[in-house]
Structure formats: structure tokens, C-alpha cells
PDB file with SEQRES, HELIX, SHEET and CRYST1 records, atoms N, CA, C and O in Angstrom:
SEQRES   1 A   75  MET PHE TRP VAL ASN VAL ASP LYS PRO THR LYS ARG CYS          
SEQRES   2 A   75  ILE ILE HIS ARG GLU GLY CYS ARG TYR GLU GLN ALA LYS          
SEQRES   3 A   75  ASP GLU THR LEU LEU LYS GLY ILE ASP GLU LEU LYS ARG          
SEQRES   4 A   75  ASP GLY GLY TRP ILE PHE PHE PRO SER ILE GLY GLU ALA          
SEQRES   5 A   75  GLU ASN TYR CYS GLN ARG GLU TRP GLU HIS LYS GLY TYR          
SEQRES   6 A   75  ILE VAL ARG ARG GLY GLY CYS CYS PHE ILE                      
HELIX    1 AA1 ARG A   21  ALA A   25  1                                   5    
HELIX    2 AA2 ILE A   49  GLU A   59  1                                  11    
HELIX    3 AA3 GLU A   61  LYS A   63  5                                   3    
SHEET    1 AA1 5 GLY A  33  ILE A  34  0                                        
SHEET    2 AA1 5 GLY A  41  PHE A  46  1                                        
SHEET    3 AA1 5 PHE A   2  ASP A   7 -1                                        
SHEET    4 AA1 5 ARG A  12  ARG A  17 -1                                        
SHEET    5 AA1 5 ILE A  66  ARG A  69  1                                        
CRYST1    1.000    1.000    1.000  90.00  90.00  90.00 P 1           1          
ATOM      1  N   MET A   1      -5.549 -12.025   1.040  1.00  0.00           N  
ATOM      2  CA  MET A   1      -5.943 -10.753   0.507  1.00  0.00           C  
ATOM      3  C   MET A   1      -4.885  -9.733   1.030  1.00  0.00           C  
ATOM      4  O   MET A   1      -4.289  -9.932   2.088  1.00  0.00           O  
ATOM      5  N   PHE A   2      -4.690  -8.723   0.317  1.00  0.00           N  
ATOM      6  CA  PHE A   2      -3.595  -7.818   0.666  1.00  0.00           C  
ATOM      7  C   PHE A   2      -4.012  -6.343   0.419  1.00  0.00           C  
ATOM      8  O   PHE A   2      -4.880  -6.045  -0.402  1.00  0.00           O  
ATOM      9  N   TRP A   3      -3.349  -5.449   1.168  1.00  0.00           N  
ATOM     10  CA  TRP A   3      -3.576  -3.947   1.015  1.00  0.00           C  
ATOM     11  C   TRP A   3      -2.247  -3.346   0.724  1.00  0.00           C  
ATOM     12  O   TRP A   3      -1.246  -3.682   1.357  1.00  0.00           O  
ATOM     13  N   VAL A   4      -2.225  -2.436  -0.256  1.00  0.00           N  
ATOM     14  CA  VAL A   4      -1.024  -1.616  -0.465  1.00  0.00           C  
ATOM     15  C   VAL A   4      -1.153  -0.175   0.012  1.00  0.00           C  
ATOM     16  O   VAL A   4      -2.006   0.573  -0.467  1.00  0.00           O  
ATOM     17  N   ASN A   5      -0.289   0.213   0.974  1.00  0.00           N  
ATOM     18  CA  ASN A   5      -0.262   1.481   1.510  1.00  0.00           C  
ATOM     19  C   ASN A   5       0.664   2.348   0.584  1.00  0.00           C  
ATOM     20  O   ASN A   5       1.888   2.241   0.663  1.00  0.00           O  
ATOM     21  N   VAL A   6       0.115   3.125  -0.210  1.00  0.00           N  
ATOM     22  CA  VAL A   6       0.710   4.039  -1.017  1.00  0.00           C  
ATOM     23  C   VAL A   6       0.886   5.398  -0.288  1.00  0.00           C  
ATOM     24  O   VAL A   6      -0.102   6.115  -0.130  1.00  0.00           O  
ATOM     25  N   ASP A   7       2.178   5.799   0.186  1.00  0.00           N  
ATOM     26  CA  ASP A   7       2.404   7.010   0.760  1.00  0.00           C  
ATOM     27  C   ASP A   7       3.195   7.907  -0.110  1.00  0.00           C  
ATOM     28  O   ASP A   7       4.398   7.720  -0.287  1.00  0.00           O  
ATOM     29  N   LYS A   8       2.534   8.884  -0.658  1.00  0.00           N  
ATOM     30  CA  LYS A   8       3.271   9.848  -1.526  1.00  0.00           C  
ATOM     31  C   LYS A   8       4.346  10.648  -0.861  1.00  0.00           C  
ATOM     32  O   LYS A   8       5.449  10.751  -1.398  1.00  0.00           O  
ATOM     33  N   PRO A   9       4.070  11.228   0.301  1.00  0.00           N  
ATOM     34  CA  PRO A   9       5.143  12.123   0.960  1.00  0.00           C  
ATOM     35  C   PRO A   9       6.423  11.355   1.160  1.00  0.00           C  
ATOM     36  O   PRO A   9       7.486  11.901   0.868  1.00  0.00           O  
ATOM     37  N   THR A  10       6.399  10.135   1.633  1.00  0.00           N  
ATOM     38  CA  THR A  10       7.638   9.343   1.865  1.00  0.00           C  
ATOM     39  C   THR A  10       8.031   8.476   0.697  1.00  0.00           C  
ATOM     40  O   THR A  10       9.072   7.823   0.765  1.00  0.00           O  
ATOM     41  N   LYS A  11       7.236   8.430  -0.403  1.00  0.00           N  
ATOM     42  CA  LYS A  11       7.528   7.691  -1.619  1.00  0.00           C  
ATOM     43  C   LYS A  11       7.791   6.246  -1.336  1.00  0.00           C  
ATOM     44  O   LYS A  11       8.806   5.659  -1.710  1.00  0.00           O  
ATOM     45  N   ARG A  12       6.804   5.705  -0.646  1.00  0.00           N  
ATOM     46  CA  ARG A  12       6.820   4.213  -0.214  1.00  0.00           C  
ATOM     47  C   ARG A  12       5.450   3.574  -0.605  1.00  0.00           C  
ATOM     48  O   ARG A  12       4.364   4.140  -0.484  1.00  0.00           O  
ATOM     49  N   CYS A  13       5.648   2.348  -1.077  1.00  0.00           N  
ATOM     50  CA  CYS A  13       4.528   1.401  -1.209  1.00  0.00           C  
ATOM     51  C   CYS A  13       4.790   0.192  -0.393  1.00  0.00           C  
ATOM     52  O   CYS A  13       5.711  -0.569  -0.690  1.00  0.00           O  
ATOM     53  N   ILE A  14       3.961  -0.027   0.695  1.00  0.00           N  
ATOM     54  CA  ILE A  14       4.191  -1.147   1.597  1.00  0.00           C  
ATOM     55  C   ILE A  14       2.938  -2.124   1.415  1.00  0.00           C  
ATOM     56  O   ILE A  14       1.784  -1.700   1.474  1.00  0.00           O  
ATOM     57  N   ILE A  15       3.227  -3.345   1.210  1.00  0.00           N  
ATOM     58  CA  ILE A  15       2.122  -4.291   1.117  1.00  0.00           C  
ATOM     59  C   ILE A  15       1.996  -5.011   2.444  1.00  0.00           C  
ATOM     60  O   ILE A  15       2.946  -5.509   3.048  1.00  0.00           O  
ATOM     61  N   HIS A  16       0.659  -5.020   2.864  1.00  0.00           N  
ATOM     62  CA  HIS A  16       0.295  -5.640   4.195  1.00  0.00           C  
ATOM     63  C   HIS A  16      -0.823  -6.651   3.906  1.00  0.00           C  
ATOM     64  O   HIS A  16      -1.717  -6.493   3.074  1.00  0.00           O  
ATOM     65  N   ARG A  17      -0.640  -7.767   4.751  1.00  0.00           N  
ATOM     66  CA  ARG A  17      -1.728  -8.776   4.649  1.00  0.00           C  
ATOM     67  C   ARG A  17      -2.936  -8.210   5.375  1.00  0.00           C  
ATOM     68  O   ARG A  17      -2.843  -7.470   6.354  1.00  0.00           O  
ATOM     69  N   GLU A  18      -4.084  -8.610   4.822  1.00  0.00           N  
ATOM     70  CA  GLU A  18      -5.413  -8.190   5.505  1.00  0.00           C  
ATOM     71  C   GLU A  18      -5.354  -8.766   6.911  1.00  0.00           C  
ATOM     72  O   GLU A  18      -4.982  -9.918   7.133  1.00  0.00           O  
ATOM     73  N   GLY A  19      -5.736  -7.915   7.840  1.00  0.00           N  
ATOM     74  CA  GLY A  19      -5.855  -8.365   9.307  1.00  0.00           C  
ATOM     75  C   GLY A  19      -4.580  -7.993  10.048  1.00  0.00           C  
ATOM     76  O   GLY A  19      -4.642  -8.098  11.273  1.00  0.00           O  
ATOM     77  N   CYS A  20      -3.376  -7.554   9.489  1.00  0.00           N  
ATOM     78  CA  CYS A  20      -2.357  -7.129  10.286  1.00  0.00           C  
ATOM     79  C   CYS A  20      -2.630  -5.791  11.040  1.00  0.00           C  
ATOM     80  O   CYS A  20      -3.612  -5.117  10.730  1.00  0.00           O  
ATOM     81  N   ARG A  21      -1.845  -5.430  11.946  1.00  0.00           N  
ATOM     82  CA  ARG A  21      -2.237  -4.336  12.842  1.00  0.00           C  
ATOM     83  C   ARG A  21      -2.191  -2.995  12.028  1.00  0.00           C  
ATOM     84  O   ARG A  21      -2.935  -2.067  12.342  1.00  0.00           O  
ATOM     85  N   TYR A  22      -1.401  -2.910  11.087  1.00  0.00           N  
ATOM     86  CA  TYR A  22      -1.417  -1.687  10.233  1.00  0.00           C  
ATOM     87  C   TYR A  22      -2.613  -1.605   9.373  1.00  0.00           C  
ATOM     88  O   TYR A  22      -3.257  -0.566   9.228  1.00  0.00           O  
ATOM     89  N   GLU A  23      -2.888  -2.715   8.813  1.00  0.00           N  
ATOM     90  CA  GLU A  23      -4.099  -2.711   7.845  1.00  0.00           C  
ATOM     91  C   GLU A  23      -5.414  -2.425   8.742  1.00  0.00           C  
ATOM     92  O   GLU A  23      -6.299  -1.695   8.297  1.00  0.00           O  
ATOM     93  N   GLN A  24      -5.500  -2.943   9.849  1.00  0.00           N  
ATOM     94  CA  GLN A  24      -6.605  -2.788  10.800  1.00  0.00           C  
ATOM     95  C   GLN A  24      -6.788  -1.345  11.226  1.00  0.00           C  
ATOM     96  O   GLN A  24      -7.902  -0.866  11.440  1.00  0.00           O  
ATOM     97  N   ALA A  25      -5.628  -0.656  11.343  1.00  0.00           N  
ATOM     98  CA  ALA A  25      -5.618   0.666  11.726  1.00  0.00           C  
ATOM     99  C   ALA A  25      -5.854   1.736  10.568  1.00  0.00           C  
ATOM    100  O   ALA A  25      -5.950   2.936  10.823  1.00  0.00           O  
ATOM    101  N   LYS A  26      -5.935   1.251   9.357  1.00  0.00           N  
ATOM    102  CA  LYS A  26      -6.020   2.215   8.283  1.00  0.00           C  
ATOM    103  C   LYS A  26      -7.327   2.927   8.462  1.00  0.00           C  
ATOM    104  O   LYS A  26      -8.273   2.374   9.023  1.00  0.00           O  
ATOM    105  N   ASP A  27      -7.397   4.257   7.949  1.00  0.00           N  
ATOM    106  CA  ASP A  27      -8.548   5.149   8.125  1.00  0.00           C  
ATOM    107  C   ASP A  27      -8.365   6.121   7.033  1.00  0.00           C  
ATOM    108  O   ASP A  27      -7.275   6.627   6.769  1.00  0.00           O  
ATOM    109  N   GLU A  28      -9.449   6.363   6.415  1.00  0.00           N  
ATOM    110  CA  GLU A  28      -9.573   7.304   5.368  1.00  0.00           C  
ATOM    111  C   GLU A  28      -9.495   8.781   5.943  1.00  0.00           C  
ATOM    112  O   GLU A  28     -10.163   9.101   6.926  1.00  0.00           O  
ATOM    113  N   THR A  29      -8.700   9.619   5.325  1.00  0.00           N  
ATOM    114  CA  THR A  29      -8.639  11.014   5.702  1.00  0.00           C  
ATOM    115  C   THR A  29      -8.933  11.894   4.547  1.00  0.00           C  
ATOM    116  O   THR A  29      -9.273  11.426   3.461  1.00  0.00           O  
ATOM    117  N   LEU A  30      -8.805  13.163   4.770  1.00  0.00           N  
ATOM    118  CA  LEU A  30      -8.999  14.146   3.697  1.00  0.00           C  
ATOM    119  C   LEU A  30      -7.903  14.020   2.653  1.00  0.00           C  
ATOM    120  O   LEU A  30      -8.133  14.401   1.505  1.00  0.00           O  
ATOM    121  N   LEU A  31      -6.736  13.514   2.983  1.00  0.00           N  
ATOM    122  CA  LEU A  31      -5.579  13.441   2.084  1.00  0.00           C  
ATOM    123  C   LEU A  31      -5.132  12.016   1.737  1.00  0.00           C  
ATOM    124  O   LEU A  31      -4.188  11.821   0.972  1.00  0.00           O  
ATOM    125  N   LYS A  32      -5.836  11.008   2.320  1.00  0.00           N  
ATOM    126  CA  LYS A  32      -5.426   9.643   2.058  1.00  0.00           C  
ATOM    127  C   LYS A  32      -6.693   8.803   1.984  1.00  0.00           C  
ATOM    128  O   LYS A  32      -7.501   8.776   2.913  1.00  0.00           O  
ATOM    129  N   GLY A  33      -6.849   8.099   0.820  1.00  0.00           N  
ATOM    130  CA  GLY A  33      -8.126   7.340   0.805  1.00  0.00           C  
ATOM    131  C   GLY A  33      -7.901   5.871   0.934  1.00  0.00           C  
ATOM    132  O   GLY A  33      -6.804   5.316   0.997  1.00  0.00           O  
ATOM    133  N   ILE A  34      -9.191   5.260   0.968  1.00  0.00           N  
ATOM    134  CA  ILE A  34      -9.225   3.758   1.017  1.00  0.00           C  
ATOM    135  C   ILE A  34      -9.892   3.318  -0.268  1.00  0.00           C  
ATOM    136  O   ILE A  34     -11.030   3.691  -0.551  1.00  0.00           O  
ATOM    137  N   ASP A  35      -9.191   2.540  -1.026  1.00  0.00           N  
ATOM    138  CA  ASP A  35      -9.616   2.040  -2.373  1.00  0.00           C  
ATOM    139  C   ASP A  35      -9.562   3.202  -3.419  1.00  0.00           C  
ATOM    140  O   ASP A  35     -10.101   3.076  -4.519  1.00  0.00           O  
ATOM    141  N   GLU A  36      -8.929   4.279  -3.066  1.00  0.00           N  
ATOM    142  CA  GLU A  36      -8.663   5.430  -3.998  1.00  0.00           C  
ATOM    143  C   GLU A  36      -7.456   6.160  -3.534  1.00  0.00           C  
ATOM    144  O   GLU A  36      -7.144   6.167  -2.343  1.00  0.00           O  
ATOM    145  N   LEU A  37      -6.770   6.777  -4.453  1.00  0.00           N  
ATOM    146  CA  LEU A  37      -5.736   7.596  -4.106  1.00  0.00           C  
ATOM    147  C   LEU A  37      -6.035   9.143  -4.035  1.00  0.00           C  
ATOM    148  O   LEU A  37      -6.715   9.704  -4.894  1.00  0.00           O  
ATOM    149  N   LYS A  38      -5.553   9.712  -3.091  1.00  0.00           N  
ATOM    150  CA  LYS A  38      -5.815  11.175  -2.873  1.00  0.00           C  
ATOM    151  C   LYS A  38      -4.438  11.893  -2.879  1.00  0.00           C  
ATOM    152  O   LYS A  38      -3.466  11.225  -3.231  1.00  0.00           O  
ATOM    153  N   ARG A  39      -4.274  13.100  -2.546  1.00  0.00           N  
ATOM    154  CA  ARG A  39      -3.101  13.860  -2.515  1.00  0.00           C  
ATOM    155  C   ARG A  39      -1.854  13.145  -1.890  1.00  0.00           C  
ATOM    156  O   ARG A  39      -0.744  13.157  -2.423  1.00  0.00           O  
ATOM    157  N   ASP A  40      -2.139  12.547  -0.754  1.00  0.00           N  
ATOM    158  CA  ASP A  40      -0.988  11.974  -0.035  1.00  0.00           C  
ATOM    159  C   ASP A  40      -0.946  10.431  -0.214  1.00  0.00           C  
ATOM    160  O   ASP A  40      -0.083   9.780   0.375  1.00  0.00           O  
ATOM    161  N   GLY A  41      -1.859   9.841  -1.012  1.00  0.00           N  
ATOM    162  CA  GLY A  41      -1.741   8.386  -1.236  1.00  0.00           C  
ATOM    163  C   GLY A  41      -3.022   7.788  -0.889  1.00  0.00           C  
ATOM    164  O   GLY A  41      -4.066   8.437  -0.957  1.00  0.00           O  
ATOM    165  N   GLY A  42      -2.971   6.462  -0.486  1.00  0.00           N  
ATOM    166  CA  GLY A  42      -4.121   5.690  -0.022  1.00  0.00           C  
ATOM    167  C   GLY A  42      -3.889   4.302   0.106  1.00  0.00           C  
ATOM    168  O   GLY A  42      -2.794   3.832  -0.201  1.00  0.00           O  
ATOM    169  N   TRP A  43      -4.872   3.553   0.557  1.00  0.00           N  
ATOM    170  CA  TRP A  43      -4.682   2.130   0.675  1.00  0.00           C  
ATOM    171  C   TRP A  43      -5.528   1.364  -0.472  1.00  0.00           C  
ATOM    172  O   TRP A  43      -6.729   1.600  -0.606  1.00  0.00           O  
ATOM    173  N   ILE A  44      -4.928   0.549  -1.193  1.00  0.00           N  
ATOM    174  CA  ILE A  44      -5.595  -0.153  -2.410  1.00  0.00           C  
ATOM    175  C   ILE A  44      -5.512  -1.594  -2.067  1.00  0.00           C  
ATOM    176  O   ILE A  44      -4.512  -2.109  -1.568  1.00  0.00           O  
ATOM    177  N   PHE A  45      -6.717  -2.281  -2.387  1.00  0.00           N  
ATOM    178  CA  PHE A  45      -6.835  -3.727  -2.115  1.00  0.00           C  
ATOM    179  C   PHE A  45      -6.525  -4.499  -3.289  1.00  0.00           C  
ATOM    180  O   PHE A  45      -6.837  -4.091  -4.408  1.00  0.00           O  
ATOM    181  N   PHE A  46      -5.864  -5.707  -3.082  1.00  0.00           N  
ATOM    182  CA  PHE A  46      -5.572  -6.709  -4.101  1.00  0.00           C  
ATOM    183  C   PHE A  46      -5.880  -8.071  -3.605  1.00  0.00           C  
ATOM    184  O   PHE A  46      -5.595  -8.336  -2.437  1.00  0.00           O  
ATOM    185  N   PRO A  47      -6.435  -8.973  -4.373  1.00  0.00           N  
ATOM    186  CA  PRO A  47      -6.755 -10.402  -3.990  1.00  0.00           C  
ATOM    187  C   PRO A  47      -5.521 -11.241  -3.715  1.00  0.00           C  
ATOM    188  O   PRO A  47      -5.576 -12.158  -2.895  1.00  0.00           O  
ATOM    189  N   SER A  48      -4.344 -10.936  -4.419  1.00  0.00           N  
ATOM    190  CA  SER A  48      -3.182 -11.702  -4.278  1.00  0.00           C  
ATOM    191  C   SER A  48      -1.923 -10.833  -4.014  1.00  0.00           C  
ATOM    192  O   SER A  48      -1.956  -9.627  -4.257  1.00  0.00           O  
ATOM    193  N   ILE A  49      -0.836 -11.422  -3.530  1.00  0.00           N  
ATOM    194  CA  ILE A  49       0.424 -10.736  -3.319  1.00  0.00           C  
ATOM    195  C   ILE A  49       1.084 -10.466  -4.665  1.00  0.00           C  
ATOM    196  O   ILE A  49       1.742  -9.436  -4.814  1.00  0.00           O  
ATOM    197  N   GLY A  50       0.936 -11.347  -5.647  1.00  0.00           N  
ATOM    198  CA  GLY A  50       1.413 -11.118  -6.881  1.00  0.00           C  
ATOM    199  C   GLY A  50       0.875  -9.846  -7.628  1.00  0.00           C  
ATOM    200  O   GLY A  50       1.596  -9.087  -8.276  1.00  0.00           O  
ATOM    201  N   GLU A  51      -0.482  -9.705  -7.459  1.00  0.00           N  
ATOM    202  CA  GLU A  51      -1.084  -8.536  -8.002  1.00  0.00           C  
ATOM    203  C   GLU A  51      -0.738  -7.182  -7.336  1.00  0.00           C  
ATOM    204  O   GLU A  51      -0.696  -6.112  -7.943  1.00  0.00           O  
ATOM    205  N   ALA A  52      -0.507  -7.347  -6.081  1.00  0.00           N  
ATOM    206  CA  ALA A  52      -0.083  -6.103  -5.287  1.00  0.00           C  
ATOM    207  C   ALA A  52       1.358  -5.747  -5.676  1.00  0.00           C  
ATOM    208  O   ALA A  52       1.663  -4.575  -5.894  1.00  0.00           O  
ATOM    209  N   GLU A  53       2.257  -6.758  -5.768  1.00  0.00           N  
ATOM    210  CA  GLU A  53       3.560  -6.429  -6.140  1.00  0.00           C  
ATOM    211  C   GLU A  53       3.631  -5.922  -7.543  1.00  0.00           C  
ATOM    212  O   GLU A  53       4.408  -4.994  -7.766  1.00  0.00           O  
ATOM    213  N   ASN A  54       2.911  -6.422  -8.524  1.00  0.00           N  
ATOM    214  CA  ASN A  54       2.906  -6.010  -9.861  1.00  0.00           C  
ATOM    215  C   ASN A  54       2.444  -4.568  -9.908  1.00  0.00           C  
ATOM    216  O   ASN A  54       3.064  -3.799 -10.642  1.00  0.00           O  
ATOM    217  N   TYR A  55       1.424  -4.124  -9.204  1.00  0.00           N  
ATOM    218  CA  TYR A  55       0.906  -2.790  -9.184  1.00  0.00           C  
ATOM    219  C   TYR A  55       1.959  -1.909  -8.714  1.00  0.00           C  
ATOM    220  O   TYR A  55       2.259  -0.938  -9.409  1.00  0.00           O  
ATOM    221  N   CYS A  56       2.575  -2.140  -7.581  1.00  0.00           N  
ATOM    222  CA  CYS A  56       3.578  -1.370  -7.047  1.00  0.00           C  
ATOM    223  C   CYS A  56       4.841  -1.132  -7.980  1.00  0.00           C  
ATOM    224  O   CYS A  56       5.375  -0.027  -8.081  1.00  0.00           O  
ATOM    225  N   GLN A  57       5.268  -2.261  -8.650  1.00  0.00           N  
ATOM    226  CA  GLN A  57       6.335  -2.093  -9.512  1.00  0.00           C  
ATOM    227  C   GLN A  57       5.988  -1.411 -10.792  1.00  0.00           C  
ATOM    228  O   GLN A  57       6.849  -0.714 -11.330  1.00  0.00           O  
ATOM    229  N   ARG A  58       4.779  -1.547 -11.345  1.00  0.00           N  
ATOM    230  CA  ARG A  58       4.347  -1.081 -12.496  1.00  0.00           C  
ATOM    231  C   ARG A  58       4.024   0.494 -12.381  1.00  0.00           C  
ATOM    232  O   ARG A  58       4.321   1.286 -13.275  1.00  0.00           O  
ATOM    233  N   GLU A  59       3.432   0.833 -11.273  1.00  0.00           N  
ATOM    234  CA  GLU A  59       2.865   2.246 -11.123  1.00  0.00           C  
ATOM    235  C   GLU A  59       3.865   3.149 -10.272  1.00  0.00           C  
ATOM    236  O   GLU A  59       3.818   4.373 -10.396  1.00  0.00           O  
ATOM    237  N   TRP A  60       4.741   2.560  -9.435  1.00  0.00           N  
ATOM    238  CA  TRP A  60       5.388   3.399  -8.422  1.00  0.00           C  
ATOM    239  C   TRP A  60       6.936   3.246  -8.464  1.00  0.00           C  
ATOM    240  O   TRP A  60       7.670   4.214  -8.261  1.00  0.00           O  
ATOM    241  N   GLU A  61       7.393   2.048  -8.723  1.00  0.00           N  
ATOM    242  CA  GLU A  61       8.878   1.776  -8.658  1.00  0.00           C  
ATOM    243  C   GLU A  61       9.600   2.796  -9.546  1.00  0.00           C  
ATOM    244  O   GLU A  61      10.506   3.467  -9.053  1.00  0.00           O  
ATOM    245  N   HIS A  62       9.272   2.937 -10.739  1.00  0.00           N  
ATOM    246  CA  HIS A  62       9.936   3.802 -11.735  1.00  0.00           C  
ATOM    247  C   HIS A  62       9.857   5.253 -11.337  1.00  0.00           C  
ATOM    248  O   HIS A  62      10.545   6.080 -11.934  1.00  0.00           O  
ATOM    249  N   LYS A  63       9.025   5.609 -10.326  1.00  0.00           N  
ATOM    250  CA  LYS A  63       8.940   6.957  -9.901  1.00  0.00           C  
ATOM    251  C   LYS A  63       9.848   7.292  -8.684  1.00  0.00           C  
ATOM    252  O   LYS A  63       9.856   8.375  -8.099  1.00  0.00           O  
ATOM    253  N   GLY A  64      10.657   6.140  -8.370  1.00  0.00           N  
ATOM    254  CA  GLY A  64      11.505   6.280  -7.195  1.00  0.00           C  
ATOM    255  C   GLY A  64      10.934   5.913  -5.899  1.00  0.00           C  
ATOM    256  O   GLY A  64      11.544   6.237  -4.879  1.00  0.00           O  
ATOM    257  N   TYR A  65       9.789   5.248  -5.824  1.00  0.00           N  
ATOM    258  CA  TYR A  65       9.215   4.773  -4.627  1.00  0.00           C  
ATOM    259  C   TYR A  65       9.921   3.487  -4.144  1.00  0.00           C  
ATOM    260  O   TYR A  65      10.382   2.660  -4.930  1.00  0.00           O  
ATOM    261  N   ILE A  66       9.974   3.373  -2.817  1.00  0.00           N  
ATOM    262  CA  ILE A  66      10.408   2.096  -2.269  1.00  0.00           C  
ATOM    263  C   ILE A  66       9.263   1.158  -2.181  1.00  0.00           C  
ATOM    264  O   ILE A  66       8.203   1.488  -1.649  1.00  0.00           O  
ATOM    265  N   VAL A  67       9.483  -0.085  -2.734  1.00  0.00           N  
ATOM    266  CA  VAL A  67       8.368  -1.030  -2.749  1.00  0.00           C  
ATOM    267  C   VAL A  67       8.867  -2.294  -1.852  1.00  0.00           C  
ATOM    268  O   VAL A  67       9.907  -2.904  -2.103  1.00  0.00           O  
ATOM    269  N   ARG A  68       8.019  -2.600  -0.808  1.00  0.00           N  
ATOM    270  CA  ARG A  68       8.419  -3.763  -0.015  1.00  0.00           C  
ATOM    271  C   ARG A  68       7.205  -4.264   0.719  1.00  0.00           C  
ATOM    272  O   ARG A  68       6.127  -3.670   0.750  1.00  0.00           O  
ATOM    273  N   ARG A  69       7.461  -5.363   1.283  1.00  0.00           N  
ATOM    274  CA  ARG A  69       6.327  -6.170   2.058  1.00  0.00           C  
ATOM    275  C   ARG A  69       6.516  -5.616   3.492  1.00  0.00           C  
ATOM    276  O   ARG A  69       7.625  -5.337   3.947  1.00  0.00           O  
ATOM    277  N   GLY A  70       5.434  -5.487   4.123  1.00  0.00           N  
ATOM    278  CA  GLY A  70       5.450  -5.028   5.467  1.00  0.00           C  
ATOM    279  C   GLY A  70       6.151  -6.093   6.382  1.00  0.00           C  
ATOM    280  O   GLY A  70       5.910  -7.292   6.243  1.00  0.00           O  
ATOM    281  N   GLY A  71       7.056  -5.599   7.354  1.00  0.00           N  
ATOM    282  CA  GLY A  71       7.731  -6.478   8.172  1.00  0.00           C  
ATOM    283  C   GLY A  71       6.813  -7.212   9.098  1.00  0.00           C  
ATOM    284  O   GLY A  71       7.141  -8.325   9.509  1.00  0.00           O  
ATOM    285  N   CYS A  72       5.692  -6.662   9.448  1.00  0.00           N  
ATOM    286  CA  CYS A  72       4.816  -7.241  10.438  1.00  0.00           C  
ATOM    287  C   CYS A  72       4.047  -8.403   9.846  1.00  0.00           C  
ATOM    288  O   CYS A  72       3.536  -9.284  10.538  1.00  0.00           O  
ATOM    289  N   CYS A  73       3.995  -8.353   8.485  1.00  0.00           N  
ATOM    290  CA  CYS A  73       3.132  -9.404   7.864  1.00  0.00           C  
ATOM    291  C   CYS A  73       3.797 -10.477   7.200  1.00  0.00           C  
ATOM    292  O   CYS A  73       3.105 -11.429   6.839  1.00  0.00           O  
ATOM    293  N   PHE A  74       5.167 -10.485   6.952  1.00  0.00           N  
ATOM    294  CA  PHE A  74       5.839 -11.447   6.265  1.00  0.00           C  
ATOM    295  C   PHE A  74       7.171 -11.965   6.968  1.00  0.00           C  
ATOM    296  O   PHE A  74       8.260 -12.076   6.405  1.00  0.00           O  
ATOM    297  N   ILE A  75       6.895 -12.257   8.273  1.00  0.00           N  
ATOM    298  CA  ILE A  75       8.097 -12.721   9.062  1.00  0.00           C  
ATOM    299  C   ILE A  75       8.295 -14.130   8.893  1.00  0.00           C  
ATOM    300  O   ILE A  75       9.230 -14.694   9.461  1.00  0.00           O  
TER     301      ILE A  75                                                      
END                                                                             
């Protein structure tokens, strides 16, 4: 299972494995949601890496966002 961290201010979509240190530290704020996008982005859940990558490429890459897998998760 995977989480995509959409960060609008930095224009990045980073894919993390469930259980990695960044995913475990995720927290909903007024500006960033969990399973929803807010003004500054959010964390979106996907059951597979393929679905997460397809989402990032389809929704964000053409808008100039960097799409990558988290280094902590895919060593």
C-alpha cells in the first residue's frame, strides 16, 4: 500500500510505502489533508505503486510537478 504526498508549494508528488517514517509522521493540518487535497496539498492513499504513479503522472506531471518515489522507501 502506498501514499502520495502532494505538496503544492514545492510542486512535488512523492510516493511513500505505507509504514515508512514519512508516512507515519503524516498529519492533517488546516492546509494539507489526509485522503483529500487542501490548499497546500495532501496525502492520498493507493493500493498499488502503479495506481499511485499513474495518478501523479495524470494529475500533476503536466502541471510541472516533480514525481518520484521516496528515497527512504525504495532503496
